N, C-alpha and C positions, 0 to 999 in steps of 0.2 A: 707548861707546868715541871715538863722534864728538863727542863734547863736551869729553873731556880733550884731543884732538888740537887741537880749537880753541882752547884755554886753552894748550896749548903752544906754538902758534903764535902767537897774541898776544902771548904773554909773548917771545918769540924777536924778532919785529917790534920793541916796543918796546925792547929791547937793543939792537936794530941801530941805532936812534937815539939811545942813551944813558940808557934810563928802564927803573925798574926797579919793580914792582908791589909796593903795603905794604898792609897793615890801614890804614885810615885812622888809629885810635884804637888805642893800644898802653899797655904799663902806666904810661909815664912822661904820659900824654895826646893830646890831638890831632894827629895828624904833620902836617897841614895848618899847624900853627903853628912847626914846625921847619927848620932849614934842610935846603936840596934838595930839597924840595917844589918841583913842576912847577906851574905853573898853567898854566890853559887859555890864556891871552896864550904862554906858552912850549912848549906843545904843539902850540898852532896853527901856531907856524914850523916844526913839522917836517913838518906836512901835504903839498907836493909830496914828500918821499920815501917817507911812510907810505903815500900813494896807489899808488906806484910800486912799493913793496913788495907791496902788495895784489895788484897785477897781476901780479907776479911769481910769486905763490902760484899763482896761478890757470893763470897761463903754462905754469910747471913741469910742474902736473897734466896740463894738456891734450897737453903734447910727450910726457910718460912713455907717455899712453895712445896716442897716436901721430897725434895731430891733425896737420894740416899748413895753413898758409893758402889762403883762396879769396876771393874776393870776395863770394860769398855761403855762407851756414853751411848746410851738410848734416852734420849730426851722424852719419848713418847711413854716411856715409863718410867720416868723419873730417875733416870739414872746418870750419875757422870763421873768419871775418874778422876775429876778436880774436886770432889768432896772429899777435904783433906786439909791436912794442916800444911801450911806453906812449905814448910820444909821440905816434905812429899810429893811434892807437886815435880812434875817432869821438867825436866830443865828447859824445853822450849817455852812453857809456862813459866816458869819464874822470868824468864827474861823478857818474856810480853810486859808482865807487873813492873820490870825495871823501866823499862821505855816510856810506860804512863807515868810512872813516880817522876822521870828525868824530866819530863816533858813538861810538867805544871812549873815548873820555875821559869822557862823560857816563854809559855805561853803568857802568865800572868806578866811577865816584862811588854810582850809585845802589846799587852790589853793597857799598860799605862799604869801597871799596880806592881808593887814591891811588897818583902816581906820584911816585918821586923820582930825582934824578939818579943815574945807576948809578956 
């Protein structure tokens, strides 16, 4: 079920930036040659928004669990330094979300999927 949840969230966040996941090839040939295909360059233009979406997913989960902000994280007390808006995150955390957002495109390609404009 966790895998299904991850897939649903990935699909939803890509739809949020105007992209839809499709199989790379279909009866009519390779989708990457067709109109509407999203190149890596076009995908990378959406990275700032995708990074923020990634953090928002994490933030909502932690807020629903009762976490609050604190300068030092203490999970036993439900305190976490990253319970804040993306712009206020420490740089190392922003980089983490950047890596997550960048890796989605490559992972989809490796699995035989492509992105098209929704």
